Wavefront OBJ file of the C-alpha trace (Angstrom):
o trace
v 123.605 81.993 110.624
v 120.915 84.509 111.513
v 121.915 88.140 111.382
v 120.274 90.331 114.040
v 120.066 94.118 113.825
v 118.578 96.646 116.219
v 117.251 100.014 115.115
v 114.760 102.689 116.097
v 111.247 102.590 114.668
v 111.591 105.953 112.920
v 114.556 104.729 110.931
v 112.694 101.503 110.135
v 109.722 103.339 108.662
v 111.994 105.328 106.345
v 113.623 102.127 105.167
v 110.238 100.465 104.608
v 109.120 103.338 102.366
v 112.264 103.026 100.258
v 111.805 99.255 99.954
v 108.225 99.768 98.770
v 109.408 102.125 95.990
v 112.079 99.700 94.794
v 109.712 96.764 94.710
v 107.550 98.387 92.070
v 110.278 97.714 89.503
v 111.867 94.587 90.938
v 111.041 91.155 89.494
v 109.273 88.977 92.025
v 111.823 86.195 91.611
v 114.788 88.465 92.333
v 116.943 86.595 94.822
v 119.041 88.188 97.537
v 122.739 87.520 97.728
v 123.376 83.888 98.761
v 125.365 85.222 101.716
v 122.361 87.094 103.082
v 120.438 84.129 104.512
v 117.371 84.453 106.719
v 117.299 87.557 108.891
v 115.686 88.546 112.167
v 115.167 92.207 112.958
v 113.991 93.662 116.239
v 112.376 97.116 116.072
v 113.157 98.015 119.658
v 110.820 100.969 120.235
v 107.745 99.104 119.071
v 108.850 95.706 120.416
v 108.181 94.233 116.983
v 110.108 91.221 115.743
v 110.554 90.768 111.993
v 111.837 87.635 110.284
v 112.752 87.705 106.595
v 112.758 84.202 105.161
v 113.663 83.141 101.586
v 111.142 80.521 100.363
v 113.977 78.179 99.324
v 115.221 78.194 102.904
v 111.993 76.420 103.883
v 111.829 74.048 100.895
v 114.508 73.681 98.188
v 111.853 72.375 95.803
v 110.280 75.867 95.567
v 111.507 77.215 92.222
v 109.264 80.206 91.385
v 108.090 83.198 93.368
v 111.375 83.417 95.259
v 111.105 86.850 96.885
v 111.257 86.779 100.667
v 108.438 85.964 103.045
v 108.004 88.689 105.701
v 107.030 87.673 109.225
v 105.985 89.938 112.090
v 104.982 89.530 115.720
v 104.882 91.578 118.903
v 105.766 89.259 121.810
v 104.444 91.778 124.356
v 100.840 91.667 123.079
v 98.439 89.084 124.473
v 94.865 88.077 123.742
v 94.890 87.366 119.982
v 96.251 83.858 119.369
v 95.597 83.959 115.618
v 97.745 83.974 112.494
v 97.248 86.490 109.673
v 98.439 85.346 106.242
v 98.660 88.210 103.714
v 99.124 87.569 99.982
v 100.176 90.462 97.704
v 98.755 91.138 94.252
v 100.082 90.186 90.825
v 103.872 90.542 90.564
v 103.992 92.188 93.990
v 106.087 91.026 96.935
v 105.551 90.945 100.723
v 108.299 93.543 101.279
v 105.935 96.181 99.888
v 103.258 95.662 102.573
v 105.164 96.081 105.814
v 103.061 98.860 107.354
v 99.987 96.633 107.319
v 101.971 93.692 108.677
v 103.285 95.775 111.546
v 99.820 97.029 112.429
v 98.415 93.509 112.485
v 101.270 92.436 114.762
v 100.419 95.274 117.151
v 96.923 93.781 117.382
v 98.481 90.531 118.578
v 98.508 88.560 115.343
v 101.380 86.398 114.283
v 101.748 87.775 110.746
v 103.048 86.188 107.556
v 103.442 88.137 104.320
v 103.482 85.095 102.047
v 105.290 85.048 98.716
v 103.560 82.803 96.174
v 103.444 82.189 92.429
v 101.622 85.375 91.400
v 103.251 86.183 88.060
v 100.112 85.581 85.955
v 97.244 88.042 86.363
v 93.997 86.143 86.863
v 91.696 88.992 85.856
v 93.786 89.570 82.713
v 93.552 85.937 81.595
v 89.969 85.248 82.643
v 88.185 88.536 81.961
v 85.331 87.672 79.652
v 85.054 84.002 80.537
v 82.530 84.167 83.359
v 79.547 84.671 81.061
v 77.718 81.299 81.031
v 76.265 82.072 77.609
v 79.697 82.356 76.003
v 81.767 79.544 74.600
v 84.580 80.318 77.036
v 85.281 78.491 80.285
v 83.074 79.938 83.036
v 85.388 78.309 85.609
v 88.566 79.967 84.270
v 89.448 82.051 87.314
v 88.454 79.324 89.762
v 90.712 76.810 88.013
v 93.633 79.246 88.018
v 93.175 80.175 91.647
v 92.778 76.585 92.822
v 95.975 75.518 91.079
v 97.856 78.463 92.599
v 96.481 77.423 95.988
v 97.008 73.660 96.072
v 99.385 72.854 93.196
v 96.997 70.273 91.727
v 96.205 70.169 88.003
v 92.851 71.938 87.656
v 92.967 72.026 83.855
v 93.917 75.701 83.590
v 95.737 76.593 80.355
v 97.239 79.714 81.949
v 99.189 78.496 84.981
v 101.328 75.515 85.871
v 101.924 75.328 89.596
v 103.726 72.407 91.198
v 102.868 71.077 94.635
v 106.057 72.637 96.004
v 105.226 76.059 94.540
v 101.645 76.083 95.812
v 100.373 78.417 98.528
v 99.494 75.398 100.668
v 103.031 74.016 100.585
v 104.696 77.405 101.057
v 102.629 78.145 104.148
v 103.089 74.650 105.558
v 106.848 74.697 105.081
v 107.206 78.249 106.406
v 105.249 77.443 109.583
v 107.372 74.343 110.153
v 110.520 76.402 109.604
v 109.423 79.124 112.036
v 108.453 76.536 114.651
v 111.841 74.873 114.272
v 113.928 78.064 114.301
v 111.897 80.078 116.833
v 110.025 77.567 119.036
v 109.512 80.138 121.784
v 107.307 82.239 119.479
v 104.408 79.777 119.367
v 104.140 78.974 115.659
v 103.171 75.361 116.385
v 99.676 76.460 117.422
v 98.913 77.081 113.738
v 99.762 73.529 112.674
v 97.578 70.431 112.843
v 99.037 67.196 114.181
v 99.696 66.079 110.598
v 101.743 69.231 109.955
v 99.203 71.034 107.755
v 97.955 74.569 108.523
v 95.240 74.829 111.168
v 92.906 76.974 109.088
v 90.424 77.616 111.904
v 93.163 79.646 113.631
v 94.157 81.576 110.515
v 92.858 84.851 109.080
v 93.540 85.116 105.347
v 94.071 88.434 103.623
v 95.453 89.909 100.432
v 95.406 92.714 97.900
v 93.891 92.419 94.416
v 94.874 88.938 93.178
v 95.823 88.086 96.754
v 92.377 89.228 97.899
v 90.872 86.812 95.403
v 92.998 83.985 96.793
v 91.832 84.882 100.307
v 88.196 84.876 99.190
v 88.622 81.480 97.521
v 90.240 79.980 100.614
v 87.283 81.235 102.645
v 84.818 79.487 100.343
v 86.466 76.049 100.568
v 87.905 76.162 104.111
v 86.613 77.478 107.396
v 89.008 80.226 108.415
v 88.949 82.708 111.266
v 88.558 85.781 109.041
v 88.838 86.985 105.424
v 90.156 90.532 104.898
v 90.306 91.768 101.299
v 92.038 94.888 100.001
v 91.143 96.085 96.482
v 89.563 92.797 95.546
v 88.515 90.326 94.426
v 88.718 91.938 90.966
v 87.436 88.927 88.954
v 84.545 89.904 86.676
v 83.221 90.168 83.129
v 81.373 92.976 81.340
v 78.961 91.833 78.651
v 79.940 93.599 75.415
v 76.438 94.548 74.321
v 75.013 96.125 77.459
v 77.931 96.393 79.880
v 76.211 94.154 82.422
v 78.543 92.890 85.127
v 78.782 89.113 85.380
v 80.590 87.709 88.406
v 82.548 84.491 88.373
v 80.490 81.510 89.618
v 82.868 80.583 92.454
v 82.426 83.926 94.218
v 79.925 83.038 96.932
v 79.795 82.202 100.605
v 80.926 78.675 101.431
v 82.701 77.222 104.471
v 83.445 80.610 106.090
v 80.307 82.663 106.902
v 79.722 86.157 105.520
v 80.047 87.561 109.037
v 83.778 86.807 108.814
v 84.373 88.709 105.540
v 85.673 92.308 105.513
v 86.916 94.532 102.679
v 88.427 97.907 101.796
v 88.563 99.404 98.289
v 89.312 102.784 96.708
v 86.448 104.569 95.003
v 88.609 105.456 91.953
v 90.082 101.987 91.488
v 90.038 101.081 87.786
v 88.639 97.677 88.836
v 86.008 99.076 91.214
v 83.013 97.825 89.219
v 84.024 94.194 89.565
v 85.164 94.601 93.150
v 81.821 96.092 94.200
v 79.875 93.347 92.417
v 81.963 90.617 94.029
v 81.588 92.017 97.540
v 77.825 92.084 97.024
v 77.920 88.478 95.809
v 79.747 87.551 99.016
v 76.661 88.795 100.924
v 78.668 91.454 102.735
v 76.124 94.232 102.286
v 73.740 92.471 104.666
v 75.744 94.295 107.355
v 75.056 97.674 105.781
v 76.165 99.672 102.731
v 79.845 100.543 102.221
v 81.124 103.293 104.521
v 83.755 105.884 103.536
v 86.529 105.272 106.043
v 88.036 108.769 106.222
v 84.621 110.356 106.842
v 83.674 107.965 109.619
v 85.255 106.141 112.543
v 85.133 102.690 114.113
v 82.773 100.884 114.340
v 81.745 102.342 110.934
v 78.065 101.590 111.633
v 78.924 97.892 111.675
v 79.701 97.802 107.939
v 81.855 95.008 106.572
v 82.780 97.009 103.449
v 84.799 100.222 103.726
v 86.010 102.452 100.910
v 88.248 105.481 100.558
v 88.676 108.443 98.227
v 91.904 109.670 99.794
v 94.626 110.747 97.380
v 97.167 107.927 96.938
v 100.752 108.913 97.708
v 101.597 108.769 93.997
v 98.377 110.467 92.850
v 95.114 109.300 91.322
v 96.617 107.977 88.069
v 95.999 104.264 87.431
v 96.978 101.931 89.117
v 97.673 104.044 92.217
v 94.154 103.994 93.705
v 94.144 100.192 93.344
v 97.362 99.938 95.377
v 96.581 102.692 97.885
v 94.425 100.644 100.243
v 97.544 99.230 101.918
v 100.747 99.195 99.823
v 103.575 101.002 101.618
v 104.580 103.409 98.844
v 101.022 104.347 97.824
v 98.821 104.270 100.916
v 98.326 107.880 102.108
v 100.284 108.927 105.188
v 99.695 111.699 107.716
v 102.261 114.341 108.754
v 103.530 111.949 111.428
v 104.109 109.197 108.874
v 101.191 107.097 110.137
v 98.860 105.538 107.530
v 95.634 107.543 107.255
v 93.714 104.290 106.858
v 95.218 102.716 109.974
v 91.955 102.805 111.959
v 90.198 101.123 109.025
v 92.874 98.418 108.862
v 92.564 97.722 112.569
v 88.787 97.538 112.369
v 88.865 95.125 109.430
v 91.403 92.974 111.253
v 89.102 92.710 114.261
v 90.431 95.199 116.798
v 88.181 94.908 119.881
v 85.643 96.079 120.776
v 84.603 97.479 117.382
v 86.186 94.992 115.006
v 83.750 92.253 115.848
v 84.447 88.548 116.325
l 1 2 3 4 5 6 7 8 9 10 11 12 13 14 15 16 17 18 19 20 21 22 23 24 25 26 27 28 29 30 31 32 33 34 35 36 37 38 39 40 41 42 43 44 45 46 47 48 49 50 51 52 53 54 55 56 57 58 59 60 61 62 63 64 65 66 67 68 69 70 71 72 73 74 75 76 77 78 79 80 81 82 83 84 85 86 87 88 89 90 91 92 93 94 95 96 97 98 99 100 101 102 103 104 105 106 107 108 109 110 111 112 113 114 115 116 117 118 119 120 121 122 123 124 125 126 127 128 129 130 131 132 133 134 135 136 137 138 139 140 141 142 143 144 145 146 147 148 149 150 151 152 153 154 155 156 157 158 159 160 161 162 163 164 165 166 167 168 169 170 171 172 173 174 175 176 177 178 179 180 181 182 183 184 185 186 187 188 189 190 191 192 193 194 195 196 197 198 199 200 201 202 203 204 205 206 207 208 209 210 211 212 213 214 215 216 217 218 219 220 221 222 223 224 225 226 227 228 229 230 231 232 233 234 235 236 237 238 239 240 241 242 243 244 245 246 247 248 249 250 251 252 253 254 255 256 257 258 259 260 261 262 263 264 265 266 267 268 269 270 271 272 273 274 275 276 277 278 279 280 281 282 283 284 285 286 287 288 289 290 291 292 293 294 295 296 297 298 299 300 301 302 303 304 305 306 307 308 309 310 311 312 313 314 315 316 317 318 319 320 321 322 323 324 325 326 327 328 329 330 331 332 333 334 335 336 337 338 339 340 341 342 343 344 345 346 347 348 349 350 351 352 353 354 355 356
């Protein structure tokens, strides 16, 4: 049975901050009490609806990456009939990215913070393998990411992902579940007649490893938008001269460069690879990166924004990497609002400045 709670937005924001702090130490497969079940929460002041859904509730064959999916929508907002799917970074969980999810919902998106099998760090396993002159596998990160996405065997020695545990299956089963449990909310518009996700109506997003998954999806499928936070980080530095070599898969494919947007922190320990990858995705054709806190929408039309704001937990690694959107590390103003909120809304396509 669904449990429904009502509470004021101010109290909700305090709770979200506490959840974000706890998640930093919690294993991503930590399961809630069996009595908890799926939950629906209405934040009355902001008219936001939040659903918290355990992956196993949508498909009992899902066995890894069991932390809850987080789902947001604002039923009072009209004019944006798209779905935003956000994927957190390595060993992170959707519960830690609620501020961004709420903001996307206020723009009219149906929002899914998708839990997936993210326990193996791609950049940690594949750093050093993108150099074509080496004896390593130049397709290492692509093989890992594809298997995480579709659950097929792509000959990666570092991950084993079943069809049930794949991103594709998790999203498909979650959309079917939401359509079945909450038919009045319009989730069916994001499903094809055969029950698979309707990618043309979906914006994909993520942080770090999740940003890499979003970028990969954009190369092989035509999606509505790709929004990357602190990523993709995949890269290789040649040992002799420090030259940056990007992974071969990082290029524009089915989704055009005009649909790609990104935000990174200038002191991110992975900034060298991130910058190289964003250039490889042809995003600088729309102008050089713009510092978000020193500018304002439309940011001179740039598709790449960066920040040097102090993360909530300071500049020590990995805080800058997380600070682009994670609840407990993204900088907040005196009123508790994220200082990068205007940048988020721009990247997500807020009219008129956010572009198509």
